C-alpha positions as CSV (number, residue, x, y, z in Angstrom):
1,M,1.5,-8.0,15.3
2,R,2.2,-5.7,12.4
3,R,0.8,-5.6,9.6
4,K,2.8,-4.2,6.4
5,I,0.3,-3.7,3.2
6,F,2.7,-2.7,0.2
7,C,-0.3,0.0,-1.0
8,L,1.1,2.1,-3.0
9,F,4.3,1.7,-5.6
10,T,4.8,4.6,-8.0
11,C,7.2,4.6,-10.7
12,L,8.5,7.2,-13.4
13,I,7.1,6.6,-16.4
14,I,8.6,7.0,-19.7
15,S,6.2,7.9,-22.7
16,T,7.2,6.6,-26.3
17,A,7.3,10.3,-27.6
18,I,9.9,12.1,-26.3
19,C,9.5,16.0,-27.4
20,L,11.9,17.7,-30.0
21,A,11.8,21.9,-30.4
22,A,13.2,22.2,-33.7
23,A,13.8,25.7,-33.5
24,D,16.2,25.4,-31.2
25,A,17.6,21.6,-31.4
26,E,17.4,20.9,-27.5
27,T,15.3,18.9,-26.1
28,I,12.1,19.2,-23.6
29,L,10.9,16.8,-21.6
30,K,7.2,17.4,-20.7
31,L,5.7,15.8,-17.1
32,N,3.2,14.8,-14.9
33,G,3.4,14.4,-11.7
34,I,7.5,14.3,-10.8
35,S,9.0,16.1,-8.4
36,E,12.2,17.7,-8.5
37,T,13.3,15.7,-6.1
38,T,13.0,12.8,-8.3
39,S,15.0,14.7,-11.1
40,S,17.2,17.3,-10.6
41,N,19.9,15.0,-10.7
42,F,18.9,14.2,-14.2
43,F,18.9,17.8,-15.3
44,L,22.3,18.8,-13.4
45,M,23.7,16.1,-15.7
46,H,21.8,17.0,-18.8
47,P,21.5,20.5,-19.3
48,D,20.8,20.5,-22.9
49,V,17.7,19.0,-22.1
50,K,15.1,21.2,-20.5
51,R,12.2,20.9,-18.1
52,A,8.4,21.1,-18.6
53,D,5.8,21.0,-16.0
54,L,2.3,20.8,-18.3
55,E,-0.2,21.5,-15.2
56,Y,-1.1,18.3,-13.4
57,H,-3.4,15.5,-14.2
58,Y,-4.2,12.9,-12.4
59,Y,-5.5,9.8,-13.6
60,A,-8.1,7.6,-11.3
61,S,-8.3,4.7,-13.5
62,T,-6.2,2.8,-16.1
63,N,-9.4,3.6,-19.1
64,E,-9.3,7.0,-18.1
65,M,-5.1,7.0,-18.8
66,I,-5.7,4.5,-22.2
67,T,-8.6,6.5,-23.7
68,D,-6.2,10.4,-23.3
69,F,-3.7,7.6,-25.4
70,L,-6.1,6.7,-27.8
71,L,-7.5,10.1,-28.3
72,G,-3.9,11.5,-29.1
73,S,-4.4,13.9,-25.6
74,F,-2.0,12.3,-23.5
75,D,1.1,15.4,-23.8
76,Y,3.1,14.3,-21.4
77,D,7.3,12.1,-22.1
78,A,7.3,11.3,-18.0
79,F,4.9,10.8,-15.8
80,S,4.9,9.3,-12.4
81,L,2.1,6.9,-12.0
82,G,1.0,5.2,-9.2
83,S,-0.1,1.1,-8.8
84,S,-3.1,2.0,-6.0
85,S,-5.2,2.9,-8.4
86,I,-3.8,2.0,-13.0
87,D,-2.8,-1.4,-14.1
88,H,0.3,-0.1,-15.1
89,Q,1.2,-4.2,-16.2
90,A,-1.4,-3.4,-18.2
91,L,-0.5,-0.6,-20.4
92,M,3.1,-1.7,-20.6
93,S,1.5,-4.3,-22.4
94,K,0.1,-2.1,-25.4
95,G,3.2,-0.7,-26.0
96,Y,2.8,2.2,-24.4
97,F,5.3,3.3,-22.4
98,L,9.2,3.4,-23.9
99,D,11.4,0.4,-23.4
100,L,14.5,1.8,-20.9
101,S,16.2,-1.6,-20.9
102,S,18.8,-1.2,-22.8
103,S,20.0,1.3,-20.3
104,K,23.2,-0.5,-18.3
105,I,22.6,1.9,-15.3
106,I,18.4,1.8,-14.7
107,S,19.1,-1.8,-15.6
108,K,21.9,-2.4,-12.8
109,A,19.5,-0.7,-10.4
110,I,16.2,-2.2,-11.4
111,N,18.2,-5.8,-11.6
112,D,19.6,-4.9,-7.2
113,L,15.7,-4.2,-6.7
114,Y,14.0,-6.0,-3.7
115,P,11.8,-7.9,-6.7
116,A,9.0,-7.2,-5.4
117,Y,9.8,-3.9,-6.3
118,A,11.5,-5.1,-9.8
119,E,8.3,-7.0,-10.8
120,Q,6.3,-3.8,-10.6
121,C,8.8,-3.0,-13.3
122,V,9.2,-4.9,-15.6
123,Y,7.2,-6.3,-18.2
124,D,7.0,-9.8,-20.3
125,G,11.6,-9.4,-19.6
126,K,11.2,-5.3,-20.7
127,I,12.4,-2.3,-18.0
128,Y,9.5,0.0,-18.8
129,A,9.9,2.1,-15.3
130,I,12.4,3.6,-12.3
131,P,10.9,3.1,-8.8
132,T,10.5,6.7,-7.2
133,W,8.8,6.4,-3.7
134,T,6.8,3.5,-1.6
135,Q,4.1,4.0,1.0
136,L,3.4,1.6,3.0
137,N,0.9,1.5,6.0
138,L,1.2,0.0,9.7
139,T,-1.1,-1.8,12.1
140,I,1.0,-1.7,15.4
141,F,-0.5,-4.1,18.3
142,S,0.3,-1.7,22.0
143,T,1.2,-3.8,24.7
144,K,2.4,-0.8,26.4
145,V,-1.7,0.1,26.5
146,L,-2.5,-2.7,28.2
147,E,-0.6,-2.6,31.1
148,K,-2.3,0.3,32.4
149,T,-5.4,-2.8,33.0
150,D,-4.3,-5.3,35.1
151,F,-6.0,-7.6,31.9
152,G,-2.4,-9.5,32.7
153,E,0.5,-10.4,30.5
154,V,-0.7,-10.3,27.2
155,K,1.5,-12.4,23.6
156,V,1.7,-10.2,20.5
157,P,-0.8,-12.0,18.1
158,E,1.3,-12.9,14.9
159,S,-1.4,-14.1,13.2
160,F,-4.8,-13.3,12.3
161,P,-6.4,-16.3,14.2
162,E,-4.3,-15.1,17.1
163,F,-5.4,-11.9,17.0
164,L,-8.8,-12.6,17.6
165,D,-8.3,-15.4,20.1
166,F,-6.6,-11.9,21.7
167,L,-10.4,-9.9,21.1
168,E,-12.6,-12.7,22.2
169,Q,-10.4,-12.5,26.1
170,W,-10.8,-8.6,25.7
171,V,-14.0,-8.9,25.4
172,D,-14.2,-10.9,28.3
173,Y,-12.0,-9.0,30.6
174,L,-14.3,-5.7,29.6
175,K,-17.2,-7.4,30.4
176,D,-15.9,-7.8,33.4
177,N,-14.6,-4.3,33.6
178,P,-16.6,-2.2,32.1
179,D,-15.0,1.2,33.9
180,C,-12.4,0.5,31.1
181,S,-11.3,3.3,29.4
182,I,-9.0,1.0,26.9
183,S,-10.4,0.5,23.6
184,V,-8.9,-1.8,20.5
185,L,-9.0,0.6,17.9
186,G,-10.2,4.3,20.0
187,T,-10.0,6.7,17.5
188,Y,-8.9,4.2,14.6
189,L,-12.3,3.9,13.9
190,G,-13.1,7.4,13.3
191,D,-15.0,10.3,15.1
192,E,-18.4,9.4,16.7
193,S,-20.9,10.4,15.1
194,E,-19.3,7.7,11.9
195,Y,-19.0,4.8,14.8
196,N,-21.6,2.2,14.4
197,A,-22.6,-1.3,15.4
198,Q,-20.8,-2.8,11.6
199,S,-18.0,-0.6,12.8
200,Y,-15.6,-3.1,14.1
201,T,-16.9,-6.1,12.3
202,G,-16.5,-4.4,9.1
203,F,-12.8,-3.7,10.4
204,L,-11.9,-7.3,11.2
205,V,-13.4,-8.4,8.0
206,D,-11.8,-6.1,5.4
207,W,-8.4,-6.5,6.9
208,L,-9.2,-10.5,7.1
209,L,-10.5,-10.4,3.1
210,E,-7.2,-8.2,2.6
211,N,-4.6,-10.8,3.6
212,Y,-6.6,-13.6,2.5
213,I,-7.1,-12.0,-1.3
214,M,-2.7,-11.0,-1.3
215,Q,-1.9,-14.9,-0.2
216,K,-3.9,-15.4,-2.9
217,E,-2.8,-14.1,-5.5
218,Y,0.8,-14.8,-4.0
219,A,0.7,-18.0,-4.0
220,G,-0.8,-18.2,-7.3
221,E,-3.9,-19.8,-6.2
222,E,-7.6,-19.1,-7.7
223,L,-10.2,-17.4,-4.3
224,D,-12.6,-20.0,-2.8
225,F,-14.8,-17.5,-0.9
226,E,-16.4,-21.0,0.8
227,D,-12.8,-21.6,2.2
228,E,-14.1,-23.2,5.4
229,E,-10.9,-22.0,7.7
230,L,-12.1,-18.0,5.8
231,V,-16.4,-19.2,7.1
232,T,-15.0,-20.0,9.8
233,L,-13.0,-16.7,10.6
234,L,-15.7,-14.5,8.7
235,N,-18.2,-15.8,11.5
236,R,-15.8,-15.3,14.1
237,C,-15.0,-11.7,12.7
238,A,-18.9,-10.9,12.7
239,Q,-19.0,-12.7,16.5
240,V,-16.3,-10.6,18.3
241,G,-16.9,-7.5,16.5
242,A,-20.5,-7.5,17.3
243,E,-19.7,-7.9,21.5
244,L,-17.0,-5.2,20.7
245,Y,-19.6,-2.7,19.8
246,D,-21.2,-3.6,23.3
247,Y,-18.8,-3.0,25.4
248,D,-15.8,-1.9,23.8
249,P,-15.4,2.7,24.6
250,A,-14.3,2.8,21.3
251,T,-14.3,6.2,20.1
252,K,-14.5,7.6,24.0
253,A,-11.7,5.6,24.9
254,T,-8.6,6.9,27.0
255,G,-6.1,4.9,25.2
256,S,-6.3,2.2,21.8
257,I,-4.7,-0.9,21.9
258,V,-4.6,-1.0,17.5
259,N,-3.1,2.2,16.0
260,S,-2.3,2.9,12.2
261,G,1.1,4.4,10.6
262,T,2.0,5.5,7.5
263,A,5.6,4.9,5.9
264,V,6.6,6.7,3.2
265,A,10.2,5.8,1.9
266,F,12.1,7.4,-2.0
267,L,13.7,4.5,-3.3
268,N,16.9,6.4,-3.4
269,D,20.4,4.9,-2.3
270,E,20.1,7.2,0.7
271,N,17.2,4.8,2.2
272,K,17.4,1.4,0.9
273,H,16.4,-0.2,4.3
274,F,13.0,0.7,3.7
275,L,13.2,-2.3,1.5
276,S,13.2,-4.8,4.0
277,F,9.5,-3.7,4.3
278,A,8.5,-5.5,1.1
279,N,7.6,-8.6,1.9
280,C,4.2,-8.1,2.4
281,K,2.2,-11.4,1.9
282,C,0.3,-12.8,5.0
283,K,-0.6,-16.5,5.5
284,L,-3.8,-16.4,7.3
285,D,-2.4,-18.7,10.0
286,T,1.4,-18.1,10.3
287,P,2.9,-15.3,11.3
288,H,3.1,-11.5,9.3
289,E,6.1,-10.8,7.3
């Protein structure tokens, strides 16, 4: 079972104010958080435009950015913005960003993107951002680790309920095999000082709620935390999480069944194959996409 979360999407944003240096009539772009990898081709093609890297400022919230815009202290012409902490659509709606729709090159590039990426760059039919890179967190179910045990053949879970089915079977196996050194999560839980009775339950509940919320948002449906299916799964998480704490070797394990990974993609012509990872919406009772 592979869990693909579209957790961070970074865009290049152009401010509505572009700085012109009157002394020599050249254009100076003040940049914040934009790498040379992202911008090098532009400056090679436009030698009359000079790059000015100001001291990097990290914006932790949308309100912090809006405050700087209102106070006139936002002094960047082009900047990088991550969707994990900033509501960029709200900023687009307030007119802080330059409309890039008139560029045929940009319009074509956005139209050619996977829809989930393109939607991040557009507000009210106008293009305000250019995607630069995305990060995807993966959770991987390893059958090879299970081959080191006599658990038997296992079908890779294709949904959250199936994953819970496996965990319940694994708990039964651990009860009969107390010397087993294979853990479900192992070091994924953190070091031994961080591991506690809520570690497994917390992991399972977080994972379930994250997928439930994403699916509801994707379907345009209201959240209902009293949904019968959801409540049933939450109760199962609590039960199996408590039993895993009692029987799983956890941080003392020699191997783990579930592992995490990170894939970072720079959205240029050479890496378009990463776009296939974009569909991250997972139903509770159907295989993950």
